[in-house]
C-alpha positions as CSV (number, residue, x, y, z in Angstrom):
1,X,-89.1,44.7,-0.7
2,X,-85.8,44.2,1.2
3,X,-82.8,46.1,0.1
4,X,-79.3,44.8,0.1
5,X,-76.6,47.5,0.3
6,X,-73.7,46.8,-1.9
7,X,-70.5,48.7,-0.9
8,X,-68.6,50.7,-3.4
9,X,-65.5,49.0,-4.7
10,X,-62.2,50.3,-3.1
11,X,-60.4,52.9,-5.1
12,X,-57.6,50.3,-5.6
13,X,-60.0,48.2,-7.7
14,X,-59.9,50.8,-10.5
15,X,-56.6,51.4,-12.2
16,X,-56.9,52.8,-15.7
17,X,-53.2,52.4,-16.2
18,X,-53.1,48.7,-15.4
19,X,-52.1,46.5,-18.4
20,X,-55.1,44.7,-20.0
21,X,-55.6,41.0,-19.1
22,X,-56.1,38.2,-21.6
23,X,-59.8,38.3,-20.8
24,X,-60.0,42.0,-21.9
25,X,-58.0,41.3,-25.0
26,X,-60.4,38.6,-25.9
27,X,-63.4,40.8,-25.3
28,X,-61.9,43.6,-27.4
29,X,-61.2,41.1,-30.2
30,X,-64.9,40.0,-30.2
31,X,-66.0,43.6,-30.2
32,X,-63.8,44.4,-33.2
33,X,-65.5,41.5,-35.1
34,X,-68.9,43.1,-34.3
35,X,-67.5,46.6,-35.3
36,X,-66.4,45.2,-38.7
37,X,-70.1,44.6,-39.4
38,X,-71.1,48.2,-38.8
39,X,-71.4,50.8,-41.5
40,X,-68.1,52.6,-42.1
41,X,-69.3,55.9,-40.6
42,X,-70.2,54.1,-37.3
43,X,-66.8,52.4,-36.9
44,X,-64.3,53.8,-34.4
45,X,-61.2,53.3,-36.5
46,X,-59.3,52.1,-33.4
47,X,-56.5,49.7,-33.9
48,X,-57.1,47.2,-31.1
49,X,-53.4,46.3,-31.1
50,X,-52.8,49.8,-29.7
51,X,-55.0,49.2,-26.7
52,X,-52.6,48.5,-23.8
53,X,-54.3,49.7,-20.6
54,X,-57.6,49.1,-18.9
55,X,-58.5,52.7,-19.4
56,X,-58.0,52.5,-23.2
57,X,-60.0,49.2,-23.2
58,X,-62.8,50.8,-21.3
59,X,-63.0,53.7,-23.7
60,X,-63.1,51.4,-26.8
61,X,-65.8,49.3,-25.1
62,X,-67.8,52.4,-24.2
63,X,-67.6,53.7,-27.8
64,X,-68.7,50.4,-29.4
65,X,-71.5,49.9,-26.8
66,X,-72.8,53.4,-27.5
67,X,-73.1,52.6,-31.2
68,X,-74.7,49.2,-30.5
69,X,-77.1,50.4,-27.8
70,X,-77.6,54.1,-28.2
71,X,-80.8,54.1,-26.1
72,X,-78.9,52.7,-23.1
73,X,-76.1,55.3,-22.9
74,X,-76.8,57.7,-20.0
75,X,-74.9,61.0,-19.8
76,X,-72.8,59.6,-17.0
77,X,-72.5,55.9,-16.3
78,X,-71.3,55.0,-12.8
79,X,-71.8,51.3,-12.1
80,X,-70.6,51.7,-8.5
81,X,-73.4,54.3,-7.9
82,X,-76.0,52.0,-9.5
83,X,-74.8,49.1,-7.3
84,X,-75.6,50.9,-4.1
85,X,-78.7,48.7,-3.5
86,X,-80.2,45.6,-5.1
87,X,-83.8,44.6,-4.3
88,X,-84.4,41.0,-3.3
89,X,-87.6,38.9,-3.3
90,X,-89.5,39.2,-0.1
91,X,-89.1,36.2,2.3
92,X,-85.9,35.0,0.6
93,X,-82.7,35.2,2.7
94,X,-80.2,37.6,1.2
95,X,-77.5,35.0,0.9
96,X,-79.7,32.9,-1.4
97,X,-80.4,35.9,-3.6
98,X,-76.8,36.6,-4.5
99,X,-75.5,33.1,-5.0
100,X,-74.8,31.9,-8.5
101,X,-77.4,29.6,-9.9
102,X,-76.2,26.5,-11.8
103,X,-76.7,26.7,-15.5
104,X,-79.2,24.4,-17.0
105,X,-80.2,23.6,-20.5
106,X,-83.1,25.2,-22.3
107,X,-86.5,24.4,-20.9
108,X,-88.4,21.9,-23.0
């Protein structure tokens, strides 16, 4: 199986002090709706209006994800390290493997 090496993102890509985007605000709001369905002892108690930075958002998302998917929480999650290499199907050019595929409706 061929391996495509994926470079680590530059340090400048990660800025925990950067203000959150509207996309992150929306994701946090959706997670809060999910959190409201959890038993009280599993809720974070975080006021999402107090989340102002990407670092704070990441921590909130990590906490909720850990409750929703406890089996998937490694001791240390480092997406850049996991992205070092991505296997591809034999005989398929690498550029074809990473292109987005158009979305289609459900198969009938």
